[in-house]
C-alpha positions as CSV (number, residue, x, y, z in Angstrom):
1,M,9.4,41.8,54.1
2,S,13.0,40.3,53.3
3,Y,13.8,39.5,49.9
4,A,13.5,35.5,50.4
5,E,10.0,36.3,52.0
6,Y,9.5,38.6,49.0
7,I,10.1,35.5,46.4
8,Q,8.5,33.0,48.6
9,H,5.2,34.7,48.5
10,Y,4.8,34.6,44.7
11,F,5.5,30.8,44.8
12,T,3.3,29.8,47.7
13,M,1.0,26.7,46.9
14,P,-1.8,26.6,45.8
15,D,-2.0,30.0,45.1
16,C,1.0,29.8,42.4
17,I,-0.9,27.0,40.7
18,L,-4.3,28.4,40.7
19,F,-2.9,31.7,39.2
20,M,-1.1,29.5,36.4
21,L,-4.3,27.7,35.5
22,L,-6.0,30.9,35.2
23,T,-3.2,32.3,32.9
24,M,-3.7,29.1,30.8
25,V,-7.5,29.4,30.6
26,L,-7.2,33.0,29.5
27,L,-4.6,31.9,26.8
28,I,-7.1,29.4,25.6
29,V,-9.6,31.8,25.3
30,V,-7.3,34.1,23.0
31,Y,-6.6,31.0,21.0
32,V,-10.3,30.7,20.6
33,I,-10.4,34.2,19.4
34,F,-7.7,33.9,17.2
35,Y,-9.0,30.7,15.4
36,N,-13.0,31.9,15.2
37,Y,-11.5,35.1,13.2
38,S,-9.2,33.1,10.9
39,K,-12.1,30.9,10.4
40,K,-14.4,34.0,9.4
41,V,-11.9,35.6,7.3
42,F,-10.5,32.7,5.3
43,D,-11.7,29.3,3.6
44,G,-9.6,26.4,3.6
45,E,-7.7,24.5,6.5
46,L,-4.2,25.3,5.4
47,K,-5.0,29.4,5.1
48,I,-7.0,29.3,8.3
49,Q,-4.0,27.6,10.2
50,H,-1.5,30.2,8.7
51,E,-3.8,33.2,9.8
52,F,-4.5,31.7,13.4
53,F,-0.4,31.1,13.8
54,S,0.5,34.4,12.8
55,L,-2.1,36.0,15.1
56,T,-0.8,34.0,17.9
57,E,3.0,34.7,17.0
58,R,2.3,38.4,16.9
59,F,0.5,37.8,20.0
60,Y,3.4,36.0,21.5
61,E,6.0,38.9,20.4
62,L,3.7,41.4,22.1
63,I,4.1,39.6,25.5
64,F,7.8,38.9,24.9
65,S,8.8,42.4,24.0
66,G,6.6,44.1,26.8
67,G,7.8,41.5,29.5
68,S,11.4,41.9,28.7
69,I,11.2,45.6,29.3
70,I,9.2,45.3,32.2
71,G,11.7,42.7,33.7
72,F,14.9,44.8,33.4
73,M,12.8,47.6,35.3
74,A,11.7,45.1,37.8
75,A,15.2,44.1,38.5
76,Y,16.3,47.8,38.8
77,Y,13.4,48.2,41.5
78,L,14.5,45.2,43.4
79,I,18.1,46.1,43.8
80,N,16.8,49.7,44.8
81,R,14.7,48.3,47.4
82,F,16.7,45.3,48.8
83,V,20.5,46.4,48.6
84,T,20.6,49.2,51.0
85,S,24.4,48.6,52.4
86,G,27.6,46.9,51.6
87,P,30.2,47.1,48.8
88,F,27.7,46.6,46.1
89,Y,25.3,49.3,47.4
90,N,28.2,51.8,47.1
91,F,28.8,50.6,43.5
92,W,25.3,50.9,42.6
93,E,24.9,54.3,43.8
94,E,27.9,55.4,41.9
95,Y,27.1,53.5,38.5
96,S,23.4,52.7,38.6
97,D,22.8,54.8,35.4
98,Y,25.3,52.9,33.2
99,L,24.0,49.7,35.0
100,L,20.6,50.7,33.7
101,L,21.8,51.0,30.3
102,I,23.2,47.5,30.7
103,F,19.9,46.2,31.8
104,M,18.3,47.9,28.8
105,I,20.8,46.0,26.4
106,I,20.0,42.5,28.3
107,S,16.3,43.0,27.9
108,I,16.9,43.2,24.0
109,M,19.0,40.0,24.3
110,L,16.3,38.2,26.4
111,N,13.2,39.2,23.9
112,S,15.5,37.8,21.3
113,F,16.1,34.6,23.3
114,L,12.4,34.2,23.8
115,D,11.4,34.8,20.5
116,H,14.2,32.8,18.6
117,V,15.1,30.0,21.2
118,L,12.2,29.5,23.8
119,V,9.4,29.8,21.3
120,K,10.7,30.1,17.8
121,L,8.5,32.4,15.9
122,K,8.6,31.2,12.1
123,R,5.8,32.7,10.5
124,L,6.7,36.5,11.1
125,D,9.0,38.2,8.6
126,K,11.1,41.2,9.4
127,S,8.5,43.9,8.8
128,E,5.6,42.2,10.8
129,M,8.3,41.8,13.6
130,A,9.1,45.4,13.3
131,S,5.4,46.3,13.4
132,I,4.6,44.2,16.5
133,R,7.4,45.6,18.4
134,L,6.4,49.1,17.7
135,T,2.6,48.0,19.0
136,G,4.5,46.5,21.9
137,M,6.2,50.1,22.5
138,L,2.4,51.4,22.9
139,Y,1.5,48.6,24.7
140,M,4.2,49.4,27.2
141,I,3.1,53.4,27.2
142,I,-0.2,52.5,28.3
143,I,1.1,50.6,31.2
144,F,3.3,53.4,32.1
145,C,0.2,55.8,32.0
146,Y,-1.5,53.5,34.2
147,I,1.3,53.6,36.7
148,K,1.8,57.3,36.7
149,F,-1.8,58.5,36.5
150,I,-4.1,55.9,37.6
151,Y,-2.0,54.1,40.4
152,E,-0.4,57.6,41.0
153,D,3.0,56.3,41.5
154,N,6.2,58.9,40.5
155,N,8.8,56.5,41.3
156,Y,9.1,55.3,37.7
157,D,9.4,58.6,36.0
158,M,13.4,57.9,35.1
159,F,12.1,54.5,33.7
160,I,9.8,56.1,31.4
161,A,12.4,58.6,30.3
162,Y,14.9,55.6,29.7
163,F,11.9,53.7,27.7
164,L,11.2,56.7,25.5
165,T,14.9,56.9,24.7
166,L,14.8,53.2,23.8
167,M,11.7,53.6,21.4
168,I,13.2,56.5,19.7
169,G,16.4,54.5,19.1
170,R,14.3,51.7,18.0
171,F,13.2,53.4,14.9
172,V,15.7,56.1,14.3
173,Y,18.7,54.9,12.9
174,F,21.3,55.6,10.1
175,D,19.6,53.9,7.1
176,A,16.1,54.5,8.2
177,S,13.7,56.3,5.9
178,F,10.6,58.3,6.7
179,K,8.5,56.0,4.1
180,D,9.8,52.9,6.0
181,F,8.7,54.6,9.3
182,I,5.3,55.3,8.1
183,E,4.7,51.8,6.6
184,C,5.7,50.3,9.7
185,V,3.2,52.5,11.7
186,R,0.4,51.6,9.1
187,N,1.0,47.8,9.9
188,A,1.4,48.5,13.6
189,I,-2.1,50.1,13.6
190,K,-3.3,46.6,12.4
191,N,-2.1,45.3,15.6
192,I,-4.0,47.1,18.0
193,P,-6.6,44.6,18.3
194,I,-4.1,42.1,19.5
195,M,-2.5,44.9,21.9
196,L,-6.1,45.3,23.5
197,I,-6.3,41.5,23.9
198,G,-2.9,41.5,25.7
199,L,-3.9,44.6,27.8
200,T,-7.2,42.9,28.8
201,F,-5.3,39.7,29.6
202,L,-2.9,41.6,31.8
203,G,-5.7,43.6,33.7
204,I,-7.8,40.4,34.3
205,L,-4.6,39.0,35.7
206,C,-3.8,41.8,38.0
207,L,-7.5,42.2,39.1
208,R,-7.5,38.6,40.2
209,G,-4.0,38.9,41.8
210,Y,-5.0,42.1,43.8
211,S,-8.4,40.7,44.9
212,T,-6.9,37.6,46.3
213,S,-3.8,39.4,47.7
214,Y,-1.4,37.2,45.6
215,L,-0.2,40.5,44.3
216,L,0.8,42.8,47.0
217,K,0.6,46.6,46.1
218,H,3.3,47.6,48.5
219,N,5.6,45.0,46.5
220,G,5.8,47.5,43.6
221,V,3.5,47.5,40.8
222,I,6.1,47.0,38.1
223,T,7.2,43.8,40.0
224,N,3.5,42.6,40.0
225,I,3.1,43.3,36.2
226,F,6.5,41.5,35.7
227,F,5.0,38.5,37.3
228,C,2.0,38.3,35.4
229,H,4.2,38.6,31.9
230,L,6.4,36.0,33.7
231,Y,3.2,33.5,34.1
232,I,2.0,34.3,30.5
233,V,5.4,33.3,29.0
234,V,5.4,30.0,31.0
235,A,1.8,29.5,29.4
236,I,2.9,30.2,26.1
237,F,5.7,28.0,26.2
238,I,3.4,24.9,27.4
239,T,0.6,25.6,25.1
240,H,2.5,26.7,22.1
241,F,3.5,23.0,21.4
242,V,0.2,21.6,22.0
243,T,-1.5,23.8,19.5
244,E,1.3,23.0,17.1
245,K,0.9,19.4,17.3
246,Y,-2.9,19.6,17.1
247,F,-3.1,21.6,14.1
248,N,-0.3,19.6,12.4
249,S,-2.5,16.4,13.0
250,R,-5.2,18.1,11.0
251,R,-3.4,19.1,8.0
252,P,-4.6,17.2,4.9
253,K,-2.2,14.4,4.3
254,H,-1.1,13.0,0.6
255,K,-2.3,9.7,-0.1
256,R,0.6,7.1,0.0
257,A,1.3,5.2,-3.0
258,T,0.5,1.5,-2.6
259,R,3.6,-1.1,-3.0
260,S,2.9,-2.2,-6.7
261,Q,2.7,1.5,-7.4
262,R,6.1,2.3,-5.9
263,V,7.7,-1.1,-7.6
264,E,6.1,0.2,-11.2
265,R,7.6,3.6,-10.5
266,A,11.1,2.2,-9.6
267,E,11.2,0.0,-12.7
268,R,10.2,3.0,-14.9
269,M,13.1,5.0,-13.4
270,E,15.6,2.1,-14.0
271,R,14.5,1.2,-17.4
272,P,16.8,2.8,-20.0
273,A,15.2,5.4,-22.4
274,R,14.5,4.1,-25.8
275,K,15.8,5.9,-28.9
276,P,13.2,7.5,-31.0
277,K,12.5,5.7,-34.1
278,R,13.8,7.6,-37.3
279,T,10.9,9.0,-39.5
280,Y,10.6,8.2,-43.2
281,D,11.8,11.7,-44.1
282,E,15.1,11.3,-42.1
283,V,15.7,8.2,-43.7
284,E,15.3,9.7,-47.2
285,D,17.5,12.5,-46.2
286,I,20.4,10.4,-45.2
287,E,20.2,8.6,-48.3
288,D,20.2,11.6,-50.5
289,L,23.4,12.9,-48.5
290,E,25.1,9.2,-49.5
291,D,24.3,9.7,-53.0
292,F,26.0,13.3,-52.9
């Protein structure tokens, strides 16, 4: 299979549309789970909405961080598979390790683009962002364990080594403290249910893809997982704005003042302040001073 046929296969109609529809349905199921949980834990529309969006944004970040890492690995795999001769092949053979490091940096930049530009995550602070990214590392480790021990593919051992280096470097830096790391781990443990939902989401997509031959095993498992993440990212981009608009319409609105109330308020602001009347005691004090 050539590179053009390889790409064309994943965008063949109607398989592409059906896979996208399945992804959006599963994402709506995730929204329902998060909303029911928020409604069960909190009272009041504003608190429920805040918790709902907090959960959804953590789920988004989990997918973004995992998809970014899978993306550079898929690119590395595709280059190794399809670039077999020519000047670029010689360049790749000589500097592939350095280029892999560049791919890792690009994946970090891609992650930042996804959660700051494509879908701006406004409700997560720095500690929550760090904890969900740590959970994303565990998410990736589980995927690697599936590839190596269940799928029984040893072609990605080098990727795993690079990824573990990236994981250690993510949390070991010059001003890090052990206390901060422990706190981050505690917060990451709270995100494990979200990680399990993400893995179930991914597993259903892979099961559907392999059962219908939309995802081909000989095309590389890492590439198939990347395409699943790509579909989820597109579905998030579409549905995120719909949910934002829907919940904004449900927020309680302040009652607008009537025209007469607005006129009265304007007149009150324009009216000069009256000087306070002097009391009888103050007048007596002034007379005493004049006598003095």
